[in-house]
C-alpha positions in Angstrom: 34.4 7.8 6.7 30.6 8.1 6.9 30.2 7.5 3.1 32.6 4.5 3.2 30.6 2.9 6.1 27.3 3.5 4.3 28.6 1.8 1.2 29.8 -1.2 3.2 26.4 -1.5 4.8 24.6 -1.4 1.5 26.8 -4.2 0.2 26.3 -6.4 3.3 22.6 -6.0 3.8 21.4 -8.3 1.0 23.7 -11.0 2.2 23.5 -10.7 5.9 19.9 -9.7 6.8 17.6 -12.4 5.4 18.1 -14.3 8.7 16.4 -11.4 10.5 13.0 -12.5 9.1 12.2 -14.8 12.0 10.3 -18.0 11.9 7.9 -17.2 14.7 4.3 -17.3 13.6 3.0 -13.9 12.6 6.3 -12.1 13.0 7.8 -10.3 10.1 10.9 -8.1 10.1 11.8 -6.2 6.9 13.7 -3.1 6.0 15.6 -1.1 3.4 18.7 1.0 3.0 19.0 3.5 0.2 22.0 5.6 -0.7 21.5 8.4 -3.3 23.9 10.8 -4.9 22.2 13.7 -6.6 23.5 16.8 -8.5 22.0 19.8 -10.1 23.3 22.6 -12.4 21.5 25.9 -12.9 19.1 25.4 -10.0 15.7 26.7 -11.2 14.4 27.6 -7.6 15.2 31.0 -6.2 17.5 31.5 -3.3 19.7 28.4 -3.5 23.2 27.5 -4.8 23.3 27.7 -8.6 25.1 24.3 -8.7 24.9 21.7 -6.0 25.3 18.1 -5.0 24.0 16.0 -2.0 24.4 12.5 -0.6 21.2 11.1 1.0 21.0 8.0 3.1 17.7 6.5 4.2 17.3 3.4 6.4 14.0 1.9 7.4 13.2 -1.0 9.7 9.6 -2.4 10.0 8.6 -5.0 12.6 5.1 -6.4 12.3 3.3 -9.1 14.3 0.0 -10.5 13.3 -2.2 -12.8 15.3 -5.6 -13.7 13.9 -7.4 -10.4 13.1 -5.0 -8.2 15.1 -1.8 -6.5 14.0 0.9 -4.7 15.9 3.5 -2.8 13.9 6.3 -0.3 14.3 8.6 1.2 11.7 11.7 3.3 12.2 12.9 5.7 9.6 16.4 7.3 9.6 16.9 9.9 6.9 20.1 11.8 6.7 21.9 14.2 4.2 25.6 14.9 3.7 27.7 17.3 1.6 25.4 20.3 1.9 26.2 23.9 2.8 24.1 27.0 3.8 23.0 27.5 0.2 21.7 24.0 -0.3 17.9 23.4 -0.2 18.0 21.0 2.8 14.6 20.8 4.5 12.7 18.2 6.5 12.1 16.6 3.1 15.7 15.4 3.2 16.6 15.0 6.9 14.7 13.4 9.7 16.9 11.2 11.8 15.7 8.2 13.9 12.0 8.7 13.8 9.4 6.0 14.7 7.1 7.0 11.8 4.8 4.0 12.4 3.6 2.5 15.7 0.1 1.2 15.5 -2.4 -1.5 16.4 -4.8 -2.8 13.7 -7.8 -5.1 13.5 -10.0 -6.5 10.8 -13.3 -8.2 10.9 -16.8 -8.1 9.3 -20.2 -6.7 10.0 -22.5 -9.0 8.1 -21.1 -9.1 4.5 -19.2 -5.8 5.0 -15.4 -6.2 5.6 -14.1 -3.7 8.2 -10.5 -2.9 9.2 -8.9 -0.1 11.2 -5.6 1.3 12.6 -4.9 3.3 15.7 -1.6 5.1 16.4 1.1 6.3 14.1 1.1 5.3 10.4 1.6 6.3 6.8 -1.2 6.9 4.4 -1.9 6.5 0.6 -5.4 7.5 -0.1 -7.2 7.7 -3.5 -4.9 9.0 -6.2 -2.4 10.1 -3.6 -2.5 13.7 -5.0 -3.7 15.0 -1.7 -2.6 12.4 0.9 0.3 10.1 0.0 3.6 8.7 1.1 6.2 10.0 -1.2 8.6 7.1 -2.1 11.2 9.2 -3.9 11.7 11.9 -1.3 14.2 11.1 1.4 11.6 11.4 4.2 8.0 10.4 4.3 4.7 11.8 5.6 3.4 10.2 8.9 0.2 10.7 10.7 -1.1 10.0 14.2 -4.8 9.1 14.8 -7.4 6.7 13.4 -8.1 5.1 10.1 -11.2 3.0 9.2 -11.8 1.0 6.0 -15.0 -0.7 4.7 -15.5 -2.9 1.7 -18.9 -4.3 0.5 -19.5 -7.3 -1.8 -21.0 -4.9 -4.3 -17.6 -3.3 -5.0 -18.1 -0.2 -2.8 -15.0 0.8 -0.7 -14.6 3.6 1.8 -11.8 5.0 3.9 -12.2 7.5 6.7 -9.4 9.2 8.7 -9.0 11.6 11.7 -5.3 12.3 12.1 -2.7 14.7 13.3 0.0 15.1 10.7 3.5 14.5 12.1 5.4 17.7 11.8 9.1 16.7 11.3 11.5 17.9 14.0 14.0 19.4 14.3 13.4 21.8 11.4 16.0 24.5 12.1 18.5 24.7 9.2 21.5 24.1 11.4 19.9 21.1 13.0 19.0 19.6 9.6 22.5 20.0 8.3 23.8 18.3 11.5 21.3 15.4 11.1 20.1 16.1 14.7 17.7 13.8 16.3 14.3 15.0 17.7 10.9 13.4 18.1 8.4 14.7 15.5 5.5 16.8 16.8 1.9 16.0 16.4 -0.9 18.1 18.0 -4.2 19.7 17.5 -2.4 22.7 15.9 -2.6 20.6 12.7 -5.6 18.3 12.0 -6.6 16.4 8.9 -9.8 14.5 8.6 -12.0 13.2 5.8 -11.9 10.2 3.4 -12.8 8.6 0.1 -15.7 6.5 -1.2 -15.3 4.5 -4.4 -17.5 2.1 -6.6 -15.9 -0.4 -8.9 -17.5 -0.8 -12.3 -19.7 2.2 -11.7 -19.8 2.9 -15.5 -18.9 -0.3 -17.3 -15.2 -0.9 -16.5 -14.8 2.6 -15.0 -14.4 3.1 -11.2 -15.9 6.3 -9.6 -14.5 7.9 -6.5 -15.5 10.9 -4.3 -13.3 12.5 -1.7 -13.4 15.1 1.0 -10.6 16.3 3.3 -10.5 19.1 5.8 -7.1 20.5 6.9 -6.9 23.0 9.8 -3.9 24.7 11.5 -3.2 27.5 13.9 -0.2 29.2 15.5 1.7 27.8 18.5 4.3 29.7 20.5 7.2 30.6 18.3 5.7 29.0 15.2 3.4 31.3 13.3 1.4 29.8 10.4 -0.9 30.9 7.6 -3.8 29.6 9.8 -5.1 27.5 6.9 -8.7 26.1 7.2 -9.2 24.3 3.9 -12.0 22.1 2.6 -11.1 20.1 -0.5 -13.8 18.2 -2.4 -12.9 15.9 -5.2 -14.2 13.4 -7.8 -12.3 10.9 -9.9 -13.1 8.4 -12.7 -10.6 5.9 -14.0 -10.2 2.7 -16.0 -7.3 0.5 -14.9 -4.4 -0.5 -17.1 -4.8 -3.6 -19.2 -2.7 -5.2 -21.9 -4.0 -4.4 -25.4 -6.5 -1.9 -24.1 -6.9 1.8 -23.4 -6.9 3.3 -19.9 -7.6 6.7 -18.6 -8.3 8.9 -15.6 -9.9 12.2 -14.8 -9.8 13.9 -11.3 -10.8 17.3 -10.1 -10.6 19.1 -6.8 -12.2 22.3 -5.5 -10.7 24.0 -2.4 -12.5 26.5 -0.2 -12.1 27.9 3.3 -9.9 30.6 4.7 -6.2 31.5 5.0 -4.2 34.4 6.5 -2.6 36.8 4.1 0.7 36.2 5.9 2.1 34.8 9.1 1.9 38.2 10.8 -0.3 38.1 13.9 -2.6 40.8 12.6 -2.8 39.6 9.0 -6.1 39.7 7.2 -8.1 36.5 6.7 -8.8 35.7 3.1 -11.4 33.4 1.6 -10.0 30.6 -0.5 -11.2 29.5 -3.9 -8.7 27.2 -5.7 -8.9 24.2 -7.9 -6.9 21.4 -9.6 -7.7 19.1 -12.5 -5.8 16.0 -13.9 -6.7 14.2 -17.1 -4.7 11.3 -18.7 -5.2 8.6 -21.2 -3.0 5.8 -22.4 -2.7 2.5 -24.3 -0.7 -0.6 -23.2 0.6 -2.6 -26.2 0.7 -6.4 -26.2 4.1 -7.9 -26.6 7.2 -8.7 -24.6 8.3 -5.0 -24.3 5.2 -4.1 -22.3 5.1 -0.7 -24.0 2.7 2.0 -22.9 2.1 5.4 -24.3 0.0 8.1 -22.6 -1.0 11.7 -22.7 -1.4 13.9 -19.6 -2.7 17.3 -18.6 -2.5 18.9 -15.1 -3.6 22.4 -14.1 -3.5 23.8 -10.6 -4.8 27.3 -9.9 -2.6 30.2 -8.8 -3.2 33.3 -6.8 -4.2 36.7 -8.4 -5.3 40.1 -7.3 -8.7 40.3 -5.7 -10.4 39.5 -2.5 -9.9 35.8 -2.4 -6.8 33.4 -2.3 -6.5 31.2 -5.4 -3.3 29.2 -5.1 -4.1 25.4 -4.8 -2.7 23.6 -1.9 -1.8 19.9 -2.5 -1.6 19.2 1.2 0.4 16.0 1.6 0.3 14.8 -2.0 3.0 12.9 -3.9 4.7 14.5 -6.9 7.4 12.1 -8.4 4.9 9.6 -9.9 3.5 12.3 -12.2 5.4 15.6 -12.3 9.1 15.5 -11.4 11.6 14.5 -8.8 11.8 16.0 -5.3 15.2 16.4 -3.7 17.5 19.1 -5.2 15.1 19.7 -8.2 11.7 19.9 -6.5 10.6 22.7 -9.0 7.3 21.4 -10.3 4.3 20.7 -8.0 0.5 21.1 -7.9 0.5 24.9 -7.6 0.1 27.6 -10.2 1.0 25.3 -13.1 -0.6 24.3 -16.4 1.2 21.4 -18.1 0.3 19.1 -20.9 2.6 16.1 -21.5 3.3 12.7 -23.0 4.9 9.6 -21.4 6.7 6.5 -22.9 7.0 3.5 -20.6 8.7 0.2 -21.0 9.0 -2.9 -18.8 10.4 -5.8 -20.8 11.3 -8.0 -17.8 10.7 -8.2 -14.0 14.2 -6.9 -13.5 14.1 -3.5 -15.2 11.7 -0.8 -16.3 12.0 2.8 -17.6 10.0 5.8 -18.6 10.5 9.1 -20.5 8.2 12.1 -20.0 7.9 15.4 -21.8 6.0 18.3 -20.3 5.4 21.9 -21.5 5.1 24.2 -18.5 3.0 27.4 -18.1 1.9 29.5 -15.2 -1.8 29.3 -14.5 -1.6 32.9 -13.2 1.3 35.0 -14.5 1.5 37.3 -11.4 1.9 34.4 -8.9 5.1 32.5 -8.3 5.6 29.5 -10.7 4.8 26.2 -9.1 7.3 25.4 -6.3 10.2 27.5 -7.7 9.6 30.7 -5.7 10.3 32.6 -9.0 7.7 35.4 -9.4 7.0 38.5 -11.5 4.2 40.4 -9.7 3.8 42.7 -12.7 3.1 39.8 -15.0 5.4 41.3 -17.7 7.6 38.1 -17.9 4.9 36.2 -19.6 3.5 32.8 -18.6 5.7 30.2 -20.4 8.1 28.5 -18.0 9.8 26.0 -20.3 10.1 22.4 -21.5 10.8 19.5 -19.2 12.2 16.1 -20.0 12.1 13.6 -17.2 13.4 10.0 -17.2 13.8 7.1 -14.8 15.5 3.7 -15.1 15.2 1.0 -12.5 17.2 -2.3 -12.5 17.1 -5.1 -10.0 20.8 -6.1 -9.8 19.8 -8.8 -7.4 16.0 -9.6 -7.6 14.1 -8.4 -4.5 17.4 -7.6 -2.7 19.4 -4.9 -4.5 18.0 -2.3 -7.0 19.7 0.5 -8.9 17.8 3.6 -10.1 18.7 6.5 -12.2 16.6 9.7 -12.4 17.4 12.5 -14.8 15.5 15.8 -15.5 16.2 18.6 -18.0 14.4 21.9 -17.8 14.9 24.1 -20.9 13.8 27.4 -19.4 11.1 29.5 -21.1 10.7 33.3 -21.1 9.3 33.5 -17.6 12.1 31.5 -15.9 14.7 33.6 -17.8 13.2 37.1 -17.4 11.4 37.2 -14.0 13.1 39.6 -11.6 14.3 36.8 -9.2 14.9 34.1 -11.8 18.2 32.3 -11.2 20.7 32.4 -14.1 21.2 29.8 -16.7 19.1 28.6 -19.7 19.0 24.9 -18.9 18.7 23.2 -15.5 20.0 19.6 -15.3 19.3 17.2 -12.5 20.4 13.7 -12.0 20.4 11.1 -9.2 22.0 7.7 -8.7 20.3 5.4 -6.2 21.1 2.0 -4.7 18.6 0.4 -2.5 19.1 -2.8 -0.5 16.0 -4.6 0.8 15.5 -7.5 3.2 
């Protein structure tokens, strides 16, 4: 009955809801409803069902009112999951029912020639490359923050963003509550704090934009909720040239992470110094012509932990993954942690109604004694080698009704290498296959 009702709503939203966008000056009401069916065979992550399927339903409603330089906005997210059992990897990444992710006031103005804007309250964030702080579009839930954001822009092409926020910790997070799609207000508090920002200069080197970033993330235990007591400082630099038809483009970004972390969540665990890093490099070419073809090469490496006095596993904080690495959801096996991966991507967008890409990546562990990326698969002895496998990843999107109803298919094949076949806790199966079918209605 729940699935039938959801399908009816998906069908009716594009027809019935345009009238909700009211004519009152400055008022805008918009939203989405997405239904996703996903399935996986030979799950590559340790500890879950070998084969699984899930139905995800995500509904958003955004109400925004703007009057002169002032904005008041609120957005409700309702993310639910169905068809799971106790062996399904259902987390707060899949379920977070009836949550006001955004509720903020904003203002914009100028100080001389410098444009200034800010937000105060609850909001989502996409900063810089989104590899550290981003709102994941593919995942069924999003990242929200409560605090302050300030933005500056100068006539000379310098832009800067600064934040001081408390990350919204999705609640409830108990497995039984998540499977029941229970409703609970997300928690924000000074037990988790994120602050920092970015500064960028357009045309710093010819057509190349340069950016510097710094973020501090700190956390500590609260009653009944032990943590690793992370205190992480992440410094980054990025250079990039934007995509342009008939021209080459490229990007290089690197982060170094320092600070401290507890060896475990035990109260008396030792405190370890952190020294971790991440680098991304990519280059591509966009061909002229109706097909809008683009070919690109990529390399990503995130450090892993190894024996010694410091902790070396890179923490991507609140970064996105789908745009570069692989889908979240039931797959969720490749992220920015203990991974070394070169790859190539083919993209095509011959019309405004559809686009597609196909990506190949070879996967290695950066440190063979640490767990591979986000799979939880580990060989502490290092005897299983460092090659994790070959990954093929594709996506096709088609606007069935322009700006109203879009279909999306995502598919990923992981041909396991020696490590993912021989490590002591590696799940069985030589090839992991993931697919998802998505239908999104917008108004």
